[in-house]
NUGU-855013 format. One record per residue (C-alpha): x, y, z; residue number from 1. Coordinates in steps of 0.05 Angstrom, whole numbers, plus 5000, padded with zeros to 4 digits. Example, Ala and Ser with C-alpha at 12.3 -4.5 7.8 and 13.67 -1.06 7.14 Angstrom:
<atoms>
ATOM     c1     c2     c3   seq
ATOM   5246   4910   5156     1
ATOM   5273   4979   5143     2
</atoms>
This chain:
<atoms>
ATOM     c1     c2     c3   seq
ATOM   8065   5230   5657     1
ATOM   8100   5163   5658     2
ATOM   8067   5095   5658     3
ATOM   8081   5024   5679     4
ATOM   8104   4976   5625     5
ATOM   8048   4927   5637     6
ATOM   7993   4896   5594     7
ATOM   7935   4937   5623     8
ATOM   7886   4981   5588     9
ATOM   7893   5037   5599    10
ATOM   7966   5039   5621    11
ATOM   7975   5053   5696    12
ATOM   8004   5121   5710    13
ATOM   8064   5126   5757    14
ATOM   8028   5180   5796    15
ATOM   7956   5165   5811    16
ATOM   7904   5197   5855    17
ATOM   7883   5170   5923    18
ATOM   7813   5190   5943    19
ATOM   7807   5172   6017    20
ATOM   7793   5246   6030    21
ATOM   7734   5248   5982    22
ATOM   7672   5250   6027    23
ATOM   7712   5231   6090    24
ATOM   7695   5278   6147    25
ATOM   7758   5260   6185    26
ATOM   7800   5301   6138    27
ATOM   7760   5364   6152    28
ATOM   7757   5389   6080    29
ATOM   7683   5403   6083    30
ATOM   7623   5401   6038    31
ATOM   7649   5448   5985    32
ATOM   7710   5404   5974    33
ATOM   7667   5342   5966    34
ATOM   7618   5375   5918    35
ATOM   7664   5419   5877    36
ATOM   7738   5415   5889    37
ATOM   7741   5339   5885    38
ATOM   7710   5339   5816    39
ATOM   7758   5394   5793    40
ATOM   7817   5354   5819    41
ATOM   7796   5291   5781    42
ATOM   7783   5331   5718    43
ATOM   7852   5363   5720    44
ATOM   7884   5296   5735    45
ATOM   7853   5267   5672    46
ATOM   7878   5326   5631    47
ATOM   7949   5313   5657    48
ATOM   7948   5240   5639    49
ATOM   7933   5209   5706    50
ATOM   7898   5142   5696    51
ATOM   7902   5108   5764    52
ATOM   7846   5129   5811    53
ATOM   7841   5091   5877    54
ATOM   7783   5089   5926    55
ATOM   7751   5039   5974    56
ATOM   7682   5021   5999    57
ATOM   7702   5043   6070    58
ATOM   7724   5114   6050    59
ATOM   7669   5160   6073    60
ATOM   7626   5098   6079    61
ATOM   7616   5096   6004    62
ATOM   7616   5171   5992    63
ATOM   7686   5170   5961    64
ATOM   7664   5119   5909    65
ATOM   7602   5160   5892    66
ATOM   7642   5225   5885    67
ATOM   7696   5192   5843    68
ATOM   7644   5157   5799    69
ATOM   7609   5223   5784    70
ATOM   7675   5257   5769    71
ATOM   7699   5205   5719    72
ATOM   7632   5200   5684    73
ATOM   7643   5207   5609    74
ATOM   7717   5190   5615    75
ATOM   7714   5117   5633    76
ATOM   7761   5095   5578    77
ATOM   7816   5140   5606    78
ATOM   7813   5111   5676    79
ATOM   7846   5050   5709    80
ATOM   7795   5046   5766    81
ATOM   7815   5013   5832    82
ATOM   7773   5002   5894    83
ATOM   7777   4957   5955    84
ATOM   7735   4910   5996    85
ATOM   7742   4912   6072    86
ATOM   7746   4837   6085    87
ATOM   7694   4830   6140    88
ATOM   7662   4760   6133    89
ATOM   7691   4755   6062    90
ATOM   7657   4691   6040    91
ATOM   7651   4685   5964    92
ATOM   7579   4709   5959    93
ATOM   7595   4769   6003    94
ATOM   7656   4787   5961    95
ATOM   7613   4784   5899    96
ATOM   7557   4826   5929    97
ATOM   7605   4879   5955    98
ATOM   7638   4885   5887    99
ATOM   7570   4897   5855   100
ATOM   7554   4950   5907   101
ATOM   7620   4986   5894   102
ATOM   7609   4984   5819   103
ATOM   7540   5013   5828   104
ATOM   7565   5070   5871   105
ATOM   7620   5084   5820   106
ATOM   7570   5080   5763   107
ATOM   7611   5030   5723   108
ATOM   7603   4960   5696   109
ATOM   7675   4939   5709   110
ATOM   7726   4948   5765   111
ATOM   7795   4949   5734   112
ATOM   7828   4930   5800   113
ATOM   7791   4901   5860   114
ATOM   7834   4897   5922   115
ATOM   7829   4862   5990   116
ATOM   7838   4921   6036   117
ATOM   7877   4883   6089   118
ATOM   7892   4812   6109   119
ATOM   7836   4778   6146   120
ATOM   7867   4744   6207   121
ATOM   7815   4688   6208   122
ATOM   7790   4677   6137   123
ATOM   7841   4648   6089   124
ATOM   7853   4676   6020   125
ATOM   7832   4609   5991   126
ATOM   7761   4630   6011   127
ATOM   7765   4703   5990   128
ATOM   7796   4687   5922   129
ATOM   7738   4641   5904   130
ATOM   7695   4703   5902   131
ATOM   7748   4742   5863   132
ATOM   7752   4686   5811   133
ATOM   7677   4688   5802   134
ATOM   7679   4764   5792   135
ATOM   7734   4757   5740   136
ATOM   7695   4702   5705   137
ATOM   7634   4746   5694   138
ATOM   7676   4806   5675   139
ATOM   7659   4852   5733   140
ATOM   7732   4852   5757   141
ATOM   7793   4857   5713   142
ATOM   7854   4851   5758   143
ATOM   7856   4828   5831   144
ATOM   7900   4862   5882   145
ATOM   7914   4861   5957   146
ATOM   7933   4914   6007   147
ATOM   7977   4913   6069   148
ATOM   7998   4841   6055   149
ATOM   8066   4814   6074   150
ATOM   8103   4780   6017   151
ATOM   8087   4708   6037   152
ATOM   8013   4722   6041   153
ATOM   8014   4760   5975   154
ATOM   8044   4698   5942   155
ATOM   7994   4654   5977   156
ATOM   7936   4697   5953   157
ATOM   7961   4691   5882   158
ATOM   7966   4615   5889   159
ATOM   7895   4615   5915   160
ATOM   7869   4657   5858   161
ATOM   7904   4614   5806   162
ATOM   7926   4675   5766   163
ATOM   7964   4739   5780   164
ATOM   7947   4782   5839   165
ATOM   7973   4843   5804   166
ATOM   7986   4891   5861   167
ATOM   7999   4901   5935   168
ATOM   7980   4970   5962   169
ATOM   8023   4987   6021   170
ATOM   8048   5046   6060   171
ATOM   8114   5067   6027   172
ATOM   8152   5131   6036   173
ATOM   8218   5158   6062   174
ATOM   8188   5147   6132   175
ATOM   8162   5077   6116   176
ATOM   8216   5043   6074   177
ATOM   8201   4971   6093   178
ATOM   8171   4950   6025   179
ATOM   8239   4964   5994   180
ATOM   8267   4903   6030   181
ATOM   8224   4850   5999   182
ATOM   8158   4871   5965   183
ATOM   8190   4918   5914   184
ATOM   8246   4870   5893   185
ATOM   8194   4816   5884   186
ATOM   8150   4861   5842   187
ATOM   8208   4881   5799   188
ATOM   8228   4809   5787   189
ATOM   8159   4782   5772   190
ATOM   8120   4837   5736   191
ATOM   8077   4855   5795   192
ATOM   8062   4925   5823   193
ATOM   8071   4959   5890   194
ATOM   8021   5015   5900   195
ATOM   8049   5065   5950   196
ATOM   7997   5098   5994   197
ATOM   8016   5156   6040   198
ATOM   8079   5168   5997   199
ATOM   8085   5236   6030   200
ATOM   8074   5208   6100   201
ATOM   8006   5245   6101   202
ATOM   8041   5310   6083   203
ATOM   8098   5308   6133   204
ATOM   8149   5301   6077   205
ATOM   8124   5365   6045   206
ATOM   8160   5404   6099   207
ATOM   8096   5440   6115   208
ATOM   8093   5419   6188   209
ATOM   8139   5430   6247   210
ATOM   8131   5427   6324   211
ATOM   8098   5495   6324   212
ATOM   8053   5480   6265   213
ATOM   8019   5413   6273   214
ATOM   7960   5388   6231   215
ATOM   7890   5401   6258   216
ATOM   7849   5347   6223   217
ATOM   7830   5284   6261   218
ATOM   7868   5236   6216   219
ATOM   7936   5267   6225   220
ATOM   7927   5293   6295   221
ATOM   7919   5221   6319   222
ATOM   7982   5199   6280   223
ATOM   8043   5195   6325   224
ATOM   8090   5216   6269   225
ATOM   8062   5287   6277   226
ATOM   8081   5291   6351   227
ATOM   8129   5350   6363   228
ATOM   8185   5303   6381   229
ATOM   8178   5264   6316   230
ATOM   8172   5327   6274   231
ATOM   8238   5348   6305   232
ATOM   8269   5281   6289   233
ATOM   8247   5288   6216   234
ATOM   8278   5357   6208   235
ATOM   8343   5330   6180   236
ATOM   8307   5290   6127   237
ATOM   8265   5350   6108   238
ATOM   8329   5390   6101   239
ATOM   8359   5339   6052   240
ATOM   8293   5337   6013   241
ATOM   8297   5412   6005   242
ATOM   8369   5409   5984   243
ATOM   8355   5358   5930   244
ATOM   8293   5397   5909   245
ATOM   8333   5459   5898   246
ATOM   8376   5422   5847   247
ATOM   8313   5403   5807   248
ATOM   8275   5468   5815   249
ATOM   8223   5427   5852   250
ATOM   8191   5421   5920   251
ATOM   8207   5375   5977   252
ATOM   8141   5338   5965   253
ATOM   8158   5327   5892   254
ATOM   8226   5298   5909   255
ATOM   8194   5252   5961   256
ATOM   8146   5227   5908   257
ATOM   8202   5219   5857   258
ATOM   8239   5176   5908   259
ATOM   8177   5133   5920   260
ATOM   8166   5117   5846   261
ATOM   8238   5108   5825   262
ATOM   8229   5033   5819   263
ATOM   8197   5012   5753   264
ATOM   8148   4969   5794   265
ATOM   8122   5024   5840   266
ATOM   8066   5074   5830   267
ATOM   8043   5125   5882   268
ATOM   7973   5149   5899   269
ATOM   7980   5215   5938   270
ATOM   7916   5251   5955   271
ATOM   7904   5323   5937   272
ATOM   7868   5378   5974   273
ATOM   7869   5425   5913   274
ATOM   7881   5427   5839   275
ATOM   7947   5461   5851   276
ATOM   7970   5405   5897   277
ATOM   7949   5354   5845   278
ATOM   7989   5390   5792   279
ATOM   8050   5390   5837   280
ATOM   8043   5316   5851   281
ATOM   8037   5298   5777   282
ATOM   8100   5339   5759   283
ATOM   8140   5293   5805   284
ATOM   8135   5238   5753   285
ATOM   8185   5276   5710   286
ATOM   8240   5282   5763   287
ATOM   8299   5236   5754   288
ATOM   8340   5230   5817   289
ATOM   8414   5216   5811   290
ATOM   8444   5156   5848   291
ATOM   8478   5204   5896   292
ATOM   8413   5240   5911   293
ATOM   8377   5174   5920   294
ATOM   8430   5151   5969   295
ATOM   8430   5217   6007   296
ATOM   8355   5212   6017   297
ATOM   8361   5139   6040   298
ATOM   8416   5157   6089   299
ATOM   8375   5215   6118   300
ATOM   8313   5170   6124   301
ATOM   8354   5118   6163   302
ATOM   8373   5171   6214   303
ATOM   8300   5185   6232   304
ATOM   8282   5144   6293   305
ATOM   8210   5164   6311   306
ATOM   8177   5152   6377   307
ATOM   8122   5100   6365   308
ATOM   8077   5051   6400   309
ATOM   8066   5057   6475   310
ATOM   8122   5109   6481   311
ATOM   8081   5155   6436   312
ATOM   8015   5149   6475   313
ATOM   8028   5204   6527   314
ATOM   8045   5253   6473   315
ATOM   7983   5236   6433   316
ATOM   7939   5245   6495   317
ATOM   7971   5313   6509   318
ATOM   7962   5333   6436   319
ATOM   7887   5317   6438   320
ATOM   7877   5355   6502   321
ATOM   7907   5417   6471   322
ATOM   7869   5414   6406   323
</atoms>
């Protein structure tokens, strides 16, 4: 495992574990996964040196936090624990109460990273960050982060807090390269962190899916990137991923993760449906892509022009009717 060169304790692993699927019925993993497999995944992640574990109060309506908290019990000093507040009416007392509730579900006395899950379109960060400052002052929160913030608002949130807003958790993958334009250069220059969620584009970049084999769970079946037309458009990128993977005795998914974390300021938090998948994700931290491989992947990603927005709606409707 590799780690960020930052003054955190413990160090933040370049590959973490996202736990949206823990306790979330939308993923369709079932009761056995929540009660047994999830704990095994976390245990193996700890053995392999993973320190970054990310959850949120909204995941499974608190069930993800409870499952993760039980799984890390007895290993708290090995974990950089991150959770998120959904900023509904995020007045300072509400922010403080919700942090306490998350800590209780997780069974911990400190949240290493407490993140604002998305920008609130009405409430300014000057309000939200008053609650965050109070939480840091009493020691319940270590670092403050944001999620899905554009660069200007990330900077504004930091100004409002009066100290560093360590991280911005955003969608970043070969099918969502936007953060590479501004967020990642800023993080590299200033000692901040970009946390990449959906670094495998919810599994599309693994090469597992094609127009004749689409995902069945509710989360991905409602995602336009899994429409047959978009799976066809992504075929060229998948081909390049497999070509690069063959040179590293790796998988397409591992190469996609290696691409995502190539910057020294980026960590990735892929989910895992099994211990084997977790092990494969962690191994990606050891892959060093050459400049030519990096460029070939970027060029292939630029050629993917998915159907999105209103143009994708008819296909999504048809897909649901044929589930």
